[in-house]
Each structure stands twice: as structure tokens, then as C-alpha cells.
N, C-alpha and C positions, 0 to 999 in steps of 0.2 A: 504494500500500500504506500502511496506517494507521501512525501513530506513537503509541506508548504504551510507551516504552522506558526502560530504565535501564542504566547502564554502570558497572561497577567494574573496576579493573585486572585484565585477563585474562578478563572475562566481560561479555557483552552479552545483554540479554533484552528482547524486544519482545512484549508480551502480545497485541497485535492486529496482527501482521505481515500476515496475509492478510485480505482483505475477503471478503464473501460470494461474488461471482462467481468470484474467483480460488480460493477454497476449493472451490467446486463443480467447477472445471476440474481442480484437482489430484486430488480424490477420484475423478473420472471416470477419470483416467489410472491411478490406483492400482488401481481396481476392474477394470481390464483384465488384471491379473496374477493368477496362481493360486499362492498361497504353498504351500510344502511343509514337512513335518516332517522333521527330520534327526536322525540319531544323533550323539551326542557323540564316539564313537570308531569305529574301523574296524579291519579286519584288519591293515593296515600301520601303524596307530597305535592299539594297544590301550590299555585303561585302565592308568594307573600303579598301583603297589601301593597298596592301600587304597581305590581308587576302583572303580566298577562300570560295566558297560555300561548306557547310559541314553539316552533321547531328550532333545532340547531341551524347555524348558518351554512354548515357543510356536512357532507357524509363522513362517517368515521368507521374504523375497524379497530378492535382491540385484540391483543394476544397476551397470553399469560393469565390475565384476568380481565373481565369486562366490567367497567365502571359505568353503569347506565346513568345517563344524564338526569333522568327523571327521579333517581334516588339520591341525587345531590353530590355525586362523586365521593372521593376519599379525602378527608381533611383531618388528619390526626392533630392533636391527641383526642379530640372529642367526637368527631364524626367518622367513626371507623366501623361500627356494627352494620353488617349487611349492606356494604357498599361495593364489595368486590366479588363478583361471581367467577368461579374458576372457568377459564376459557382455554382454547387450544394452544399448544406450545409453539414456540418459534420454529419455523422451518429450518432446514439444515444449514444453509449458508448464513442466514441471519444469526443463528446461534453461534456459529464460528466467529462472525464479525463482533457479536456482543462480548464473547470471551476476550477478544483482542482489546476492545474498548475498556473492559473492566480492568485488565492488566495495566493498560495505559493510565487509566484514572488513578489507580492505587499508587502508581509511581509519582503522579503529579500532585495529588491532593494530600494535605496533612492528615495523619491518622485520626485526629480528633474530628475531622469532617466526614469520615467514612464510618457508618455504623458497623458494629461487629459482624453481623451476618449479611451485610449489604451485597447484593448482586442485582443485576438488571433483569428482573423477572416479569416486567410489564412493558408493553409497547402500545402506544396510541398512534394510529395512522390517521392523519388528517388529509383530506382531499380538497385542496384549494382550487377554486375556479370561478366560473360565472354560470348563473342560472337564468334561464328564460322565464320571465314572469308571465302572468295571465294577460298582460297587455301587449305581449310580443316583444318586450324590451329585455336586453341582457343586463342583469344586475351582478355587479362584482361581489363575490363572496370570499374574497381572499385577504381579509384583515382579521386580526385577533386583538381584542381589547386588553387592557391592563389586567394581568393575573399572575399568580404564583403557582408553581407545581408543588403541591403540599407533601408529596411522598418524601420520606426521609432520605438523606444522603444525596450524592451527586446525581445529576440528570444528564443524559446524552441525547443529542438531536442530530439526525441525518437528514439532509435536504436533497431532493431530486426534482429536476425540472427547472422552471423559471426561478431566478434568484429573488429573495425576499429581503426587504428593508426591516431590520430587527433592532429593537431598542430596549435598553434597561432604563427605567424611570423611577422617580420618587415623587410623592406629593400629588397634586392635581394634574390629571391627564392633559388639560387644556393649556398648561403653562409650559412653553418650549424650553424654558430654563431648567426644567426638572429632568431633562434627558441627561443621564449620567454617562452612558456610552451607547454607541450605535454602529452598525455595520451591515454590509450585505451578507446574506447566507447564500452561498453559491451551490450550483448543481454539483453533486458528489462530495459535499463538504460535511465535516463533523464539528459540532459544537458540544463542549462539555462544561458544565458549571457546577460549583459546589460552595459550601461555606455560608456563614451568616449573611454576608453582604448580598450575594447574588441569589441565595435561596430564601432568606427571611426578610431582609430590609428593603430590597428593590422589587418592583414589578417588572415584567417584560411583556412585549407586545410585537405583533407584526403590523407595520403601518401600510405596506403595500407589497404586491407581488407583480413583477414585470410581466410583459406579454410580448417579448421580442423574438423568441426562438421557436415559437409555435410547437412546444412540446405536446405530444399526444400520448396518453396512457390508456391502456385497456382497463378502464375502471368498472366496466359492466353496468354503469349507471343508465345507459340507454335502455337496459332491460326494463327498468322501472319508469323512466321518465321520457321515453322516446329519445329525442336528441335535444333535451332541454337543460343538460348540465355538461360543461366542458371542464375537465381537470387539467390545470397547467402546472401545478406544483404538488408534490407529495412530500409530507414531512413525517418522519418516524421519531417519536419521543420515547426514550427508554427510561424507566424509573424502577424504583424498588418498593414493593409492598411486603411487609412481614408476612410469612406464610400463615400465621395464625389469624390474619385478617382476610384471607381468601377463603370463601365459603362455597361449598357445593350448592348448586341451584336448588336441590330438593330440601336443603336445610334453611332456606329463606322462609320468613313468615308468608302465609298464603296471600295476604294482600299485596306484598311486594312481588311475589311470583306472578300474580295476576297482572300487575302493572306492566311487566316486561315480557309476558308470554307471547304477544304478537311478534316482538323482535326475535325471540328465540325460535319461533316457528319459521320466520323468514330466513334466519341464519341456517336453520336445519335444511333448507332447500338445497344449499350448496356445500355445507360443512358436515363431514361425518361426525366430528366431535359434537356439534350441536344437535345433529340428528339423533345420536345416541342419548344425549342429555334430554332431549324433548321426549323420547320414548319412555324415559323414567319419570317424567313429571306428571 
């Protein structure tokens, strides 16, 4: 894997982490998945006062464990119960890549910033693109607002496709002076961050994604939407969830199973893991 990297305390970026053949292998594995659209809330977790029922801005796919948006994601130390449903494991090349990233991270990050049992056992795949609305106009769905990744320990991010303008910020999002650091995330790049500053003190966001190189991914979304969604960037975010917080689907309370059963049924159409899981539910 190529070296074109920079390191600052708490952050490592390698612009050319993946080479051509490895990129092709990873994309081939990703293109075997069928991402889904999720609602942000559910019957057991309705919108708070002032918010509305709505879907996520983009399709997603999870590996290792599935954190359904309508259950509120995983936010330790308090929001940990019944947030992570056991999901299918990483495919072969992805797992090899993750082992490499784990070794790299343990060399770079201070021991105090890496939990004892830390390993990257969770992957969120985001499909950034544009969606054709009911008025026949394309709406850009390729931004992400200020947020933190709450899972403990270092986080790793692989970017594929069009490059994204990525920022770490503090304070009010509307104040430009609150941007602490910013950069492009390139095709084939790796970003790893850790420590109190980048994990706890700052928020991060994607401000925009370019549309210069006309990347096309076989995202299978045409199966659901006709030709109404075009993916131009795929991002994989690898995180760590302690094994005790990852629960089998049939161990979830009934109302939470009912919330996500339609998603599980959809996933079961293409995934043997979820097909077996659904047959037990």
C-alpha cells in the first residue's frame, strides 16, 4: 500500500493508502451489498418535540453490527442497550485491510487513547450522491452535519470516488472561525483519528463532495428507486463497539424488533446472514 501520508497529534491521513488492484478488490466487495434507506425515528423512538418524522439523507450499509437509525445509534456511556444488532462480518479483503489499519493505528496512537480490547469490528458504509425529487429536480445528498463518532477509541475512514471537503469544528456551525482544521479526502485515501481533541472536543462534518470525475458505483439502488439516486462517493467508517454491547436480533425487546423488521426483511432478500436471522425471528 502506497505512502503519501501526514501525521499531526491525534490525526493521520494517507492520500494514497490503496493502490489500484486493492481499490478494485475493495469496490468489488462493497458492490456485493445492497444498501437500504432508513427512517430516523420509529414507533418506540418517536421524534422529540420540534423534530419531524424523516428518512436519512442517504442509503447506508453496516457490517459487524447494524446500528439502526430509528433506535438512536450507539452513544456510550448511557445509550448502549439494544443499539447494536449483530450483522454480517467483513468480507475477506476488507478484513485484511482492517488488520493493517489496526496495526498502523497502534503504532501511531498513544496507548492511553486505545482501549484495551479495541479493534475495528464495525463498519458504516455511506453512499453519497444526488436524489431525484418528486418535482424532477436533482437534490444533492452529499453533506454531513456536525457530529461525533461516539464509539470508543480510534476511528478509521476510507474514501472512494469523488473527493470530499472535510472539516473539524468547534462551537456554532455557522461561525467560519470555528473551523479548526480542514482538508480534502481523496479517492483511495485513509483517515484515522483518535484522542480527546478529535474524538471528544471537536465535531466533524462533510461540507461538500465534488462531481468532477463522474465516478459510477454499482450501488443497486436502481432496484428500489429506478434511476433516481446516483452515488458518486462511498465512505467506509470503521469503529469499535465492545462485544458485550452487540446483541443478537432475537434478544431485542419485541417493540424494537418490530421497528426494524421491515429493514431486516429487505436485507434478507440479498444477504444470507440476514436471511438466516429473519428465519429465526
